[in-house]
C-alpha positions as CSV (number, residue, x, y, z in Angstrom):
1,M,-22.6,-29.4,-7.7
2,P,-20.5,-28.7,-4.6
3,S,-22.3,-26.8,-1.8
4,L,-21.4,-23.2,-1.3
5,I,-19.2,-22.1,1.6
6,P,-20.8,-19.8,4.2
7,V,-19.4,-16.4,4.7
8,T,-20.9,-14.4,7.6
9,T,-20.5,-10.7,8.4
10,T,-22.2,-9.3,11.6
11,H,-21.8,-6.4,14.0
12,C,-19.6,-7.0,17.0
13,G,-19.6,-5.1,20.2
14,E,-16.8,-3.5,22.1
15,H,-13.4,-5.0,21.6
16,L,-9.7,-4.3,22.0
17,P,-7.9,-2.1,19.5
18,L,-7.6,-3.9,16.1
19,L,-3.9,-4.7,16.4
20,D,-4.4,-6.3,19.8
21,L,-6.9,-8.7,18.3
22,L,-4.3,-10.4,16.1
23,P,-3.8,-13.9,17.7
24,D,-0.7,-15.1,15.8
25,S,2.4,-14.0,13.9
26,N,0.9,-14.3,10.4
27,P,-1.4,-11.3,10.4
28,V,-2.9,-9.4,7.5
29,A,-3.7,-5.7,8.2
30,W,-4.7,-2.5,6.5
31,L,-5.5,0.3,9.0
32,R,-5.0,4.0,9.6
33,A,-5.6,5.9,12.9
34,G,-7.0,2.8,14.5
35,E,-9.6,2.1,11.8
36,G,-9.5,-0.4,9.0
37,L,-9.2,-4.2,8.8
38,V,-7.1,-6.9,10.5
39,G,-7.3,-10.6,9.7
40,W,-5.9,-14.0,10.5
41,G,-6.0,-17.5,9.3
42,S,-5.8,-18.4,5.6
43,F,-8.9,-19.6,3.8
44,A,-7.1,-19.5,0.5
45,T,-3.9,-18.2,-0.9
46,T,-2.1,-18.2,-4.2
47,T,0.7,-16.4,-6.1
48,V,0.7,-14.8,-9.5
49,S,3.5,-13.4,-11.7
50,G,4.2,-12.3,-15.2
51,P,2.6,-9.5,-17.3
52,E,-0.9,-10.9,-16.8
53,R,-0.6,-11.0,-13.0
54,F,-3.4,-8.5,-12.3
55,S,-5.7,-10.3,-14.7
56,D,-4.8,-13.7,-13.2
57,A,-5.4,-12.3,-9.7
58,R,-8.9,-11.0,-10.8
59,K,-9.9,-14.3,-12.3
60,W,-8.8,-16.2,-9.1
61,W,-10.6,-13.8,-6.8
62,L,-13.9,-14.0,-8.9
63,K,-13.6,-17.8,-8.9
64,Q,-13.4,-17.8,-5.1
65,L,-16.4,-15.5,-4.8
66,E,-18.4,-17.9,-6.9
67,S,-18.0,-20.6,-4.1
68,F,-19.3,-18.4,-1.3
69,A,-22.8,-18.0,0.2
70,I,-22.6,-14.6,1.8
71,T,-24.7,-13.4,4.7
72,N,-23.9,-9.8,5.4
73,S,-26.0,-7.8,7.9
74,V,-23.5,-4.8,8.0
75,H,-22.8,-3.9,4.4
76,G,-20.3,-1.2,3.4
77,N,-16.7,-1.2,2.4
78,G,-14.6,-3.9,4.1
79,T,-17.5,-6.2,4.9
80,G,-18.0,-9.6,3.4
81,P,-15.0,-11.6,2.1
82,V,-11.9,-9.5,1.5
83,L,-8.8,-10.2,-0.6
84,F,-5.5,-8.9,0.7
85,A,-2.7,-8.7,-1.9
86,S,0.9,-7.7,-2.3
87,F,1.6,-6.9,-5.9
88,S,5.1,-6.6,-7.3
89,F,6.1,-3.8,-9.6
90,S,8.3,-6.1,-11.7
91,S,6.4,-8.8,-13.5
92,D,9.3,-11.1,-12.9
93,E,8.6,-11.2,-9.1
94,E,5.8,-13.1,-7.4
95,S,2.7,-11.3,-6.1
96,V,0.8,-12.9,-3.2
97,L,-3.0,-13.1,-2.7
98,I,-4.6,-14.1,0.7
99,I,-8.2,-14.5,1.7
100,P,-8.2,-14.5,5.6
101,Q,-10.3,-17.0,7.5
102,V,-11.4,-14.2,10.0
103,I,-11.5,-10.4,9.5
104,V,-12.4,-7.7,12.0
105,G,-13.1,-4.2,10.8
106,K,-13.7,-0.8,12.3
107,K,-14.9,2.5,10.9
108,G,-16.0,5.2,13.3
109,D,-18.2,3.7,16.0
110,K,-19.1,0.7,13.9
111,S,-17.3,-2.7,14.2
112,W,-17.9,-5.9,12.4
113,I,-16.5,-9.5,12.1
114,T,-16.4,-11.7,9.1
115,W,-15.6,-15.4,9.1
116,I,-15.6,-18.1,6.5
117,G,-17.1,-21.5,7.2
118,S,-19.9,-23.0,9.1
119,S,-18.3,-22.7,12.6
120,P,-19.8,-20.4,15.2
121,Q,-18.6,-16.8,15.5
122,P,-14.9,-16.7,16.5
123,D,-14.0,-15.5,19.9
124,L,-11.8,-12.4,20.1
125,N,-8.8,-11.7,22.3
126,V,-9.9,-10.1,25.6
127,T,-6.4,-9.1,26.7
128,P,-3.6,-7.9,24.4
129,P,-1.1,-10.7,23.6
130,D,2.4,-10.5,25.0
131,L,4.7,-9.7,22.1
132,I,8.4,-10.2,21.9
133,H,10.8,-7.3,21.3
134,N,12.5,-7.7,17.9
135,S,16.3,-7.6,18.3
136,I,17.8,-7.0,14.8
137,T,21.4,-6.6,13.9
138,W,21.9,-4.5,10.8
139,D,24.6,-5.5,8.3
140,S,27.5,-3.2,7.7
141,D,29.0,-3.0,4.2
142,E,32.1,-1.0,3.9
143,H,31.6,-0.6,0.1
144,A,28.0,0.4,0.3
145,D,28.7,4.2,0.4
146,D,31.0,4.1,-2.6
147,A,28.5,2.0,-4.6
148,W,25.7,4.4,-3.7
149,K,27.7,7.5,-4.7
150,S,28.5,5.7,-8.0
151,R,24.8,5.1,-8.7
152,V,23.9,8.7,-7.9
153,S,26.6,9.9,-10.3
154,S,25.4,7.6,-13.0
155,A,21.8,8.8,-12.6
156,I,23.0,12.5,-12.8
157,D,24.9,11.7,-16.0
158,R,21.8,10.2,-17.6
159,I,19.7,13.2,-16.6
160,Q,22.3,15.6,-18.0
161,S,22.5,13.6,-21.2
162,G,18.7,13.8,-21.6
163,K,18.1,10.0,-21.3
164,L,16.2,10.5,-18.0
165,D,14.1,13.3,-16.6
166,K,13.7,11.9,-13.1
167,V,14.9,8.9,-11.2
168,V,14.3,7.8,-7.6
169,L,17.0,5.6,-6.0
170,A,16.6,3.6,-2.8
171,R,19.1,2.0,-0.5
172,D,18.9,-1.6,0.7
173,F,19.4,-2.3,4.4
174,T,19.6,-5.9,5.5
175,G,19.1,-7.0,9.1
176,H,19.3,-10.4,10.9
177,S,17.7,-11.7,14.1
178,D,18.4,-14.8,16.2
179,Q,14.7,-15.4,16.5
180,D,11.6,-15.1,14.4
181,I,10.7,-11.5,13.7
182,E,7.3,-10.6,15.2
183,P,5.4,-8.5,12.7
184,R,2.8,-7.5,15.2
185,T,5.4,-5.6,17.2
186,I,6.4,-3.7,14.0
187,L,2.8,-2.9,13.2
188,K,2.1,-1.5,16.6
189,K,5.2,0.6,16.6
190,L,4.5,2.0,13.2
191,A,0.8,2.7,14.1
192,A,2.0,4.6,17.3
193,E,4.7,6.6,15.6
194,Y,3.0,7.3,12.2
195,P,-0.8,7.4,13.0
196,S,-1.7,9.3,9.8
197,T,-0.2,6.6,7.5
198,W,-1.7,3.4,6.3
199,N,-0.2,0.5,8.2
200,F,-0.2,-2.8,6.3
201,S,0.9,-6.5,6.7
202,V,0.5,-9.0,3.9
203,A,2.5,-12.3,3.6
204,G,5.4,-11.0,5.6
205,L,5.5,-7.6,3.9
206,V,5.0,-5.1,6.8
207,G,5.2,-1.3,6.6
208,A,3.5,2.1,6.7
209,T,2.9,4.5,3.9
210,P,1.4,8.0,3.6
211,E,0.8,7.5,-0.1
212,L,-2.4,5.9,-1.4
213,L,-1.9,4.3,-4.8
214,L,-5.5,3.8,-5.6
215,R,-8.9,3.9,-3.9
216,L,-12.1,2.9,-5.8
217,S,-15.3,3.6,-4.1
218,R,-18.8,4.2,-5.6
219,K,-17.3,4.8,-9.0
220,M,-14.9,7.5,-7.7
221,V,-11.2,6.8,-7.9
222,T,-8.6,8.6,-5.8
223,S,-4.9,8.5,-5.8
224,R,-2.6,10.4,-3.3
225,V,0.6,11.5,-4.9
226,L,3.7,12.3,-2.8
227,A,6.9,13.7,-4.3
228,G,9.1,16.4,-2.9
229,T,10.3,15.9,0.7
230,I,12.0,17.7,3.5
231,S,13.0,16.5,7.0
232,K,11.4,17.9,10.1
233,T,13.5,19.4,13.0
234,G,11.0,19.0,15.8
235,N,10.9,22.8,16.3
236,D,7.4,23.9,15.3
237,E,8.4,27.4,14.2
238,R,11.4,26.1,12.2
239,D,9.3,23.4,10.6
240,L,6.6,25.9,9.4
241,A,9.4,27.9,7.7
242,L,10.7,24.7,6.1
243,A,7.2,23.8,4.9
244,A,6.9,27.1,3.2
245,S,10.3,26.7,1.5
246,L,9.3,23.2,0.3
247,A,6.1,24.6,-1.2
248,R,8.1,27.2,-3.1
249,S,11.0,25.0,-4.1
250,S,11.3,24.8,-7.9
251,K,13.2,21.6,-7.8
252,D,10.6,19.9,-5.6
253,L,7.6,21.3,-7.5
254,E,9.1,20.0,-10.7
255,E,9.6,16.6,-9.2
256,H,6.0,16.6,-7.9
257,L,4.6,17.6,-11.3
258,Y,6.2,14.5,-12.9
259,A,4.5,12.2,-10.5
260,V,1.1,14.0,-10.6
261,K,1.1,13.9,-14.4
262,S,1.9,10.2,-14.6
263,V,-1.0,9.4,-12.3
264,A,-3.5,11.7,-14.0
265,D,-2.5,10.2,-17.4
266,A,-3.0,6.7,-16.1
267,L,-6.5,7.4,-14.7
268,E,-7.7,9.5,-17.7
269,P,-8.8,6.6,-19.9
270,F,-11.2,5.4,-17.2
271,C,-12.8,8.7,-16.2
272,T,-15.4,11.1,-17.6
273,S,-13.7,13.8,-15.5
274,T,-10.6,14.2,-13.3
275,N,-9.7,16.8,-10.7
276,V,-6.1,17.7,-10.4
277,P,-5.5,20.6,-8.0
278,D,-3.4,23.5,-9.4
279,A,-0.9,23.3,-6.5
280,P,0.1,20.6,-3.9
281,Y,-0.3,21.0,-0.2
282,V,2.3,20.1,2.4
283,L,1.6,16.8,4.3
284,H,3.1,16.8,7.8
285,L,4.3,13.4,9.1
286,A,6.2,12.6,12.3
287,N,9.6,12.9,10.7
288,V,9.2,14.5,7.3
289,M,7.0,16.7,5.2
290,H,5.9,15.9,1.7
291,L,4.3,17.8,-1.2
292,A,1.0,16.0,-1.7
293,T,-1.8,16.1,-4.3
294,D,-5.0,14.1,-4.2
295,V,-6.0,13.2,-7.8
296,T,-9.6,12.2,-8.2
297,G,-11.8,11.0,-11.0
298,A,-15.3,9.9,-11.9
299,I,-15.4,6.5,-13.6
300,A,-17.2,6.6,-16.9
301,E,-20.6,5.0,-16.9
302,K,-19.8,2.8,-19.9
303,L,-16.9,1.4,-17.7
304,A,-19.2,0.5,-14.8
305,H,-17.6,-2.9,-14.7
306,V,-14.2,-1.5,-14.0
307,D,-12.6,-2.6,-10.7
308,A,-9.3,-1.9,-9.0
309,F,-7.6,-4.9,-10.8
310,T,-8.5,-3.4,-14.2
311,I,-7.1,0.0,-13.4
312,L,-3.9,-1.5,-11.9
313,E,-3.5,-3.7,-14.9
314,I,-4.0,-1.1,-17.5
315,S,-2.0,1.7,-15.8
316,T,0.9,-0.6,-15.0
317,C,1.0,-2.0,-18.5
318,R,0.9,1.6,-19.8
319,C,3.8,2.5,-17.5
320,I,5.9,-0.4,-18.7
321,Y,5.0,0.3,-22.4
322,D,5.7,4.0,-22.2
323,S,8.9,3.7,-20.2
324,R,10.4,0.4,-21.3
325,T,13.6,2.2,-22.2
326,T,13.5,4.2,-18.9
327,T,13.1,1.0,-16.9
328,S,16.1,-0.4,-18.6
329,L,18.1,2.7,-17.9
330,C,17.1,2.6,-14.3
331,R,18.3,-0.9,-14.0
332,G,21.5,0.2,-15.6
333,V,21.8,2.9,-12.9
334,W,21.1,0.4,-10.1
335,H,23.7,-2.1,-11.3
336,T,26.4,0.5,-11.8
337,T,29.2,-0.1,-9.3
């Protein structure tokens, strides 16, 4: 029988801000307002795809856990070995799973470090690394605006015909750089400009989001739903008036209701009770305001074994099953030129 691999979590003293601890250009990160987790090195990584990708990811993660001998003097969320993952919506695309070699976490006035292997506790940066400025040239496509207008018109036609109730379209922007793009520079800029969002980096996917897909803690599940948006002007008085108009907008409230209902329906099979507020609140970010609703639920006792993988798998499968025709229609909208 192979020997177990040591995993050690212990308190660590004062240190630089989490993003300044990242020693190389392959970081993993999940943090908000300076708190969260950052990691580096790769103890193990794999990819999954197909309709069973969540189940396959769960099996892989549990198999990795079986090989660990964990010593944890801190306890709490984010301590011990942690899996970072980037899951695709489409089952045709690859999803990436990473177990970092080293993780540093911070919550309130408590900090900890986790490392895998029998080596001594890793040293942390004592000075912030010098990071390059990313110089990116964005592509210009003279036909992009016409293609976009065509897709919008196609979506409107499908809504008016009753084939769709709601569709969200996004535009692609492609940029190029003469040198490797430094993800730590992007992370620090996002954290500085959008401190109330969750900043993340996993396998080259870097971004910031105010929307929390799923949080499972002590048998309580939470999902923050955002739908209905208006830009900010930078004038406080004007923005307060815009926030009030957003909260009264029948169009935005209807759009928000679609999203809230879909989340509540997906969580309902797992919960003995759910709490869906009667009305959304207005979430203020640096550049926009969103209608927001925090949907919460208590996991049923008989489903005590449920984990985030299970909820993601069932809710995603339900989405695909219930909206297979809708997904096909949306692809049709996107490919309209």
